[in-house]
C-alpha positions in Angstrom: 0.0 0.0 0.0 1.4 3.4 -1.0 0.8 6.3 1.5 -0.2 9.6 -0.2 1.9 12.6 0.5 0.5 15.2 3.0 1.2 18.8 2.2 1.7 21.4 4.9 3.0 25.0 5.0 5.5 24.2 7.7 6.9 21.0 9.2 8.5 21.1 12.7 11.0 18.5 13.6 10.7 18.1 17.4 7.7 18.7 19.6 9.6 19.6 22.7 9.7 23.1 24.2 10.9 25.0 21.1 8.9 22.9 18.7 5.6 23.2 20.6 6.2 26.9 21.1 6.9 27.4 17.4 3.7 25.6 16.5 1.7 27.9 18.8 3.4 31.1 17.5 3.0 30.2 13.8 -0.6 29.0 14.1 -1.4 32.5 15.6 -0.5 34.2 12.3 -3.7 35.2 10.5 -3.2 36.2 6.8 -5.5 38.9 5.3 -7.0 36.3 3.1 -7.4 32.6 3.3 -6.7 30.3 6.3 -3.9 30.3 8.7 -0.8 28.2 8.3 -1.0 24.4 8.3 1.7 22.9 10.6 3.0 19.4 11.1 4.9 18.5 14.2 7.0 15.3 14.3 8.0 14.1 17.8 9.5 10.8 18.8 8.2 10.7 22.3 4.4 10.0 23.1 4.0 13.5 24.7 0.3 13.5 25.0 0.4 10.4 27.1 3.2 11.5 29.4 4.8 15.0 29.0 7.7 14.0 31.2 8.9 11.7 28.4 10.4 14.8 26.8 10.3 17.5 29.5 12.5 16.5 32.4 12.6 17.6 36.0 15.0 20.5 35.4 13.7 24.0 35.9 13.9 27.1 33.6 14.3 30.7 34.5 12.0 32.6 32.3 12.9 36.2 31.7 10.3 39.0 32.1 10.1 39.4 28.3 9.7 35.6 27.9 6.7 35.6 30.3 5.2 38.5 28.4 5.5 36.7 25.1 3.9 33.5 26.7 1.0 35.7 27.8 0.5 37.0 24.3 0.3 33.4 23.0 -2.2 32.4 25.6 0.2 29.9 27.4 0.8 31.8 30.6 -2.7 31.1 32.0 -1.6 27.5 32.4 1.6 28.6 34.3 0.2 31.2 36.7 -0.2 28.8 39.6 3.0 26.8 39.0 5.5 29.6 38.3 7.6 31.3 41.1 8.2 34.9 40.7 11.7 36.2 41.3 11.4 39.5 43.3 15.1 39.9 44.1 18.4 38.5 43.0 21.4 38.3 45.5 24.8 37.9 43.9 27.8 37.2 46.2 31.4 35.8 46.1 32.1 33.3 48.9 34.8 34.5 51.2 35.0 38.0 49.6 33.3 41.3 50.0 31.8 41.6 46.5 28.0 41.6 46.6 25.2 42.9 44.4 21.4 43.2 45.0 18.8 43.6 42.3 15.2 44.2 43.2 12.2 44.1 40.9 10.6 47.1 42.6 13.6 49.2 41.6 12.9 48.4 38.0 9.2 49.0 38.1 8.3 45.4 37.5 6.4 42.8 39.6 9.0 40.2 38.9 12.5 40.1 37.4 11.6 36.7 36.0 9.9 33.4 36.9 11.2 29.9 37.8 9.1 27.0 36.4 9.8 23.3 36.1 10.4 22.3 32.5 7.7 19.6 32.6 5.1 22.2 33.7 6.1 24.5 30.8 5.8 21.5 28.4 2.4 20.6 29.8 1.2 24.2 29.4 2.4 24.3 25.7 0.6 21.0 25.0 -2.6 22.3 26.7 -2.5 25.4 24.5 -2.2 23.3 21.4 -4.8 20.7 22.5 -7.7 22.0 20.2 -5.6 23.7 17.6 -6.9 22.5 14.2 -4.0 24.0 12.3 -1.5 21.7 13.9 -1.2 18.0 13.0 0.9 15.8 15.2 2.9 12.8 14.0 3.7 11.3 17.4 5.4 9.1 18.4 7.3 9.2 15.0 10.7 9.9 13.6 12.2 11.4 10.5 14.0 8.9 8.3 14.9 11.0 5.4 14.8 14.7 4.3 14.8 15.7 0.6 15.3 19.4 -0.3 13.5 20.4 -3.5 13.4 23.8 -5.2 10.0 24.7 -3.9 9.6 22.3 -1.0 11.1 20.0 1.6 10.0 16.4 1.5 10.2 14.3 4.7 9.7 10.6 5.2 8.8 9.2 8.6 9.4 5.9 10.3 5.7 5.2 10.2 5.8 5.4 6.4 4.1 8.8 6.2 5.3 11.2 3.6 5.2 15.0 4.2 5.9 18.0 2.0 6.2 21.5 3.3 7.5 25.0 2.2 9.6 25.2 5.3 11.3 22.8 7.7 12.1 24.0 11.3 14.8 22.0 13.1 13.6 22.2 16.7 15.2 18.8 17.5 17.7 19.7 20.1 21.5 19.8 20.6 22.0 16.6 18.5 19.8 17.9 15.7 19.2 15.5 12.9 18.1 18.3 10.7 21.3 20.1 11.2 23.3 17.0 10.5 21.2 16.2 7.4 22.1 19.6 6.0 25.8 19.1 6.8 25.8 22.3 9.0 29.0 22.2 11.0 29.1 23.4 14.7 31.5 25.3 16.8 31.9 23.4 20.0 33.6 24.5 23.3 33.7 22.2 26.3 33.7 24.2 29.5 35.4 21.4 31.5 32.5 21.8 33.9 29.3 19.9 34.9 26.1 21.1 36.4 24.8 19.2 39.4 21.1 19.8 39.6 18.6 18.9 42.3 15.6 20.3 44.2 16.1 21.1 47.9 14.0 22.2 50.8 15.7 24.7 53.0 15.1 25.6 56.7 14.2 29.2 55.8 11.7 30.3 53.2 13.2 31.8 50.1 10.9 34.8 50.0 11.1 35.0 46.2 14.8 35.6 46.2 17.1 34.0 43.7 20.7 33.5 44.8 23.9 33.4 42.6 26.8 32.4 44.8 30.3 32.2 43.4 32.7 29.7 45.0 36.3 28.6 44.3 34.9 25.6 42.5 32.2 27.3 40.4 28.9 29.2 40.8 25.9 28.0 42.8 22.5 29.1 41.7 19.6 28.6 44.2 16.4 29.4 42.4 13.0 29.8 44.3 10.3 27.3 43.5 6.6 27.2 44.3 5.4 25.4 47.4 4.1 21.9 46.9 1.8 22.2 49.9 0.1 25.3 48.8 1.5 27.4 51.6 2.4 31.1 50.9 6.0 30.7 52.3 7.9 28.2 50.1 11.1 26.6 51.2 11.7 24.7 47.9 14.6 25.7 45.6 16.2 24.4 42.5 19.9 24.0 43.0 22.3 24.4 40.0 25.8 23.8 41.1 28.6 24.2 38.6 31.6 22.0 39.4 34.6 20.4 37.6 33.4 17.1 36.1 35.1 14.7 38.5 34.1 16.7 41.6 30.5 16.9 40.3 30.4 13.1 40.1 31.9 12.8 43.6 29.4 15.3 45.2 26.5 13.6 43.4 27.3 10.2 45.0 27.8 11.6 48.6 25.5 10.3 51.3 22.6 12.7 51.9 24.1 13.9 55.2 27.5 14.6 53.6 25.9 16.3 50.6 24.0 18.6 52.9 27.1 19.6 54.9 29.1 20.2 51.6 26.3 22.4 50.2 25.8 24.3 53.4 29.5 25.1 53.6 29.7 26.3 49.9 26.4 28.2 49.8 26.5 29.7 53.3 23.7 30.4 55.8 21.4 32.5 53.6 18.5 30.0 53.8 19.7 28.1 56.9 20.4 24.4 56.5 19.1 21.8 54.0 16.1 19.9 55.2 15.3 17.7 52.2 17.0 16.6 49.0 15.6 15.5 45.7 17.3 13.2 43.1 20.7 14.5 41.9 21.5 14.7 38.2 24.8 15.8 36.5 25.0 17.3 33.0 28.3 18.2 31.2 28.4 21.8 30.1 29.4 22.8 26.5 28.9 25.7 24.2 27.6 24.4 20.9 26.8 26.9 18.1 25.7 26.0 14.5 27.8 27.7 11.9 24.6 28.6 10.0 21.2 29.0 11.4 19.5 28.6 8.1 19.7 26.4 5.0 17.6 26.1 1.9 14.0 26.1 3.2 15.1 25.3 6.7 15.8 27.1 9.9 17.4 25.9 13.2 15.7 26.9 16.4 16.7 26.7 20.1 19.2 24.1 21.1 19.6 22.9 17.5 21.1 26.3 16.8 22.8 27.0 20.1 23.4 25.3 23.5 24.9 27.7 26.1 26.2 27.6 29.7 23.4 28.0 32.3 25.3 30.5 34.4 23.0 33.4 33.4 19.9 31.4 32.8 19.5 32.6 29.2 19.3 29.3 27.1 15.5 28.9 26.8 15.0 32.6 26.7 17.3 32.8 23.7 15.4 30.0 21.9 12.1 31.7 22.7 13.3 34.8 20.9 14.3 32.7 17.9 10.6 31.6 17.7 9.3 35.1 18.3 11.4 36.7 15.6 10.9 33.8 13.1 7.1 34.1 13.5 7.4 37.8 13.0 9.6 37.3 9.9 7.1 34.8 8.4 4.1 37.1 9.2 5.8 40.1 7.5 6.7 38.0 4.4 3.1 36.7 4.1 1.7 40.2 4.2 4.2 41.3 1.6 3.2 38.3 -0.5 6.8 37.0 -0.4 8.0 33.4 0.0 9.1 33.3 3.6 11.0 30.0 3.1 13.4 31.3 0.4 17.0 31.3 1.5 17.4 35.1 1.0 14.4 35.7 3.3 15.7 33.2 5.9 19.1 34.8 5.8 17.6 38.1 6.7 16.0 36.5 9.8 19.4 34.8 10.6 21.2 38.1 10.4 18.8 39.7 12.9 19.3 36.8 15.3 23.1 36.8 15.1 23.5 39.9 17.2 21.4 38.5 20.0 23.1 35.1 19.9 26.5 36.6 20.0 25.7 39.0 22.8 24.3 36.3 25.1 27.1 33.9 24.3 29.7 36.6 25.0 28.0 37.4 28.3 27.8 33.8 29.5 31.3 33.1 28.3 32.8 36.1 30.1 30.8 35.2 33.3 32.1 31.6 33.2 35.7 32.9 32.9 35.4 35.5 35.6 33.4 33.6 38.1 34.8 30.0 37.8 38.4 31.1 38.3 40.4 31.6 41.5 43.3 33.6 40.0 43.9 36.6 42.4 43.6 39.3 39.7 40.2 37.9 38.5 39.0 37.6 42.1 39.9 41.2 42.8 38.4 42.3 39.5 35.1 40.5 39.9 34.6 41.8 43.5 35.2 45.3 42.3 32.8 44.6 39.4 30.1 43.4 41.8 30.5 46.5 43.9 30.3 48.7 40.8 27.3 46.8 39.5 25.6 47.3 42.8 26.1 51.0 43.1 26.3 52.3 39.5 22.7 52.7 38.4 23.2 53.0 34.7 25.3 49.8 34.6 22.8 48.0 36.8 19.9 49.1 34.6 21.7 47.9 31.4 22.6 44.5 33.0 19.0 44.0 34.4 17.4 44.9 31.1 19.6 42.4 29.3 18.8 39.6 31.7 15.1 40.5 31.6 15.2 40.0 27.8 15.1 43.6 26.6 
């Protein structure tokens, strides 16, 4: 039996966070005439049965701008009760005088950002898409071949289905099959660091404060989480502890009592002791950047285009802006009656994104170098820098605006 080819405007490889977000954003485009865009999403995991198949237990720090965009798309209503607002950020260097304090009220916003578990963001995106008739899911399914034609991209799936579209979006993660199929090379830089991640319950409530604590081994981020009991004062935090790879594995395998002592010594007494520990995970940290974000009738989005260090919490926010600007690019092209998937058009989008990508990567790279190093000149420099950041209002405003996504 020969399966007939199904035609769509856009096919999205990957139905994770970036792919689901892209489907929502693109389906919201309403042309002057005719119907909205038809979209196919190909996802290997059975998401609708169990979102945790693709969205793991890690948390994401959503910038103020990202939260606003999710509100525009109708996603935020599903996240209101499960997101933890960040009212203040405390930055400190263990054993040194350098400190900086950033407060939302000083910048005329209710929150500097929000902390949400990845699985809950994934569930919110799927709920938003649940009754979207413009989006067709091929799930669970995989791409087995991609054939680029002059006017279309033809994709074959493991199920035998054949799909044709004007544009292919590679939202398929750091090991992107789409990127590899197009022979797009990557620039890769191992940081010689790993992130130890777990959820903890502290003795003192976090009071909506996010902590960034720099130690001789690497930075500790303690991000506030919502209470699981429904109480107003939450003691739950997400710990992201950057360590040399061998040390990260050693700390991961410590007995709970020893882990608590080690963490309390490194983090300090800001939140008292550690009462409860979640499951510990360790992830190697690398910078991966595609040498080209676009190809003939294809664009790479999110981790398929760039995977960055979590030190400034900007990874998902950067991918979200990929989606936001691509959707705007496609909408503008449709209204100008232009083929949005032509390489020349996609190159214009890529050029716009390059500046943002490079600025965020430069910021995270410089923070990694400055705050994961114990050389005396760098220690002195970063402590002076923290003091200057704390007291020099124009510099603080510029830094806060950047981290808020503006």
